N, C-alpha and C positions, 0 to 999 in steps of 0.2 A: 377420826379418832382411831388409834391403833388398837389391836386386840389386847395389848399389854396394859392399857390404861383404862381407868374407870372414870365415869363422869364426875365432875366436881359438884357436890351439893353442899351449900353453905347457908347457914342461918345466922344472920347478924341481928343481935338484939341488945338492948340497953335502954337506959333512961334517956329522956329528951336532952339534946345538947351534947351528947357524948361522941358525936362524929360518925354515926352509922351511915348517913347518906354519903358522906365523903368517902368512907371506906368502900361502900358499894360502888360508887363512881370510879374509884381508882381500880378496883378489881375488874369491873366491866371493861375498862380501857385496856388493862394488861392482858386479860383473856382474849379480847378481840384482836389486839396487836399480835399476840402469840399465834393465834389461829391463822391470821392473815400471813404471817411470816412462814408458816408451815404450808402455805398454799391451799388452805381450806377456806371455802366460802360458806361459813357457818354464822348464823345469827345468834348473838347472846341475848337471852330473854331474861329481863329483870322483873320480878313480880313481888307484890306485897298483899297482905290480907285486906287492907282497907283502901278506899279511894285516896284519902289524904296521904297515907304512907306511899302509895304508888306514885302520886304526883310529886312528892318530895324526892323520889329517887329516879324520876324520869322513866318510870315503868308502867305497868298495868296491874290490875288486880288479878288474883289467882282465878276468881270466878269468871272474869272476862276472857282470860287466856284459854281456859278450859271450856268455855261456853256453858257454864253451869248456871241454872236459874237462881235468882235471888228473890226470896219471898220473905218479907219482914213480918214477924209476928206469928208465923206458923211454920211447921216442919216442911222442909223442901222435899218434893218427890223427884228423885233422880231417876227418871225413866231412861230407857235406852235412847241414845241419840239418834235422831232421824238423819237421813242422808245429807240434807243441806247443812246441818250443824257440823257434821263430820267434815264435809268439804270446806266449810268456813274455817274450822280449826286447822286443817291441813294447810290451807292457804296462808293463814296467819303465821303458823310455825315455820313455813318455808320462806317467809319474808314477803309474801304477796300482798299483805294488807297490814296497815299500822294504825 
């Protein structure tokens, strides 16, 4: 990414059946194609807040991407990441694991 551009951050929302998954799929394809044409080897990461939403867009959950703990029914304690979690996250973001 050049110094004159900023990252694209986009939230796609709407009721069921409005085409969100299709829009996300097309955007992912366009961005990936553009990056490849510019000679960049960059992975496009598509995330969603729930497992079902992630499945529908062929992505992953925000919690899994960031290696955040999920504890149902009680507040989550986000302690500092230990070295192995940081290494895992770096590997995933660099395309080493899917």
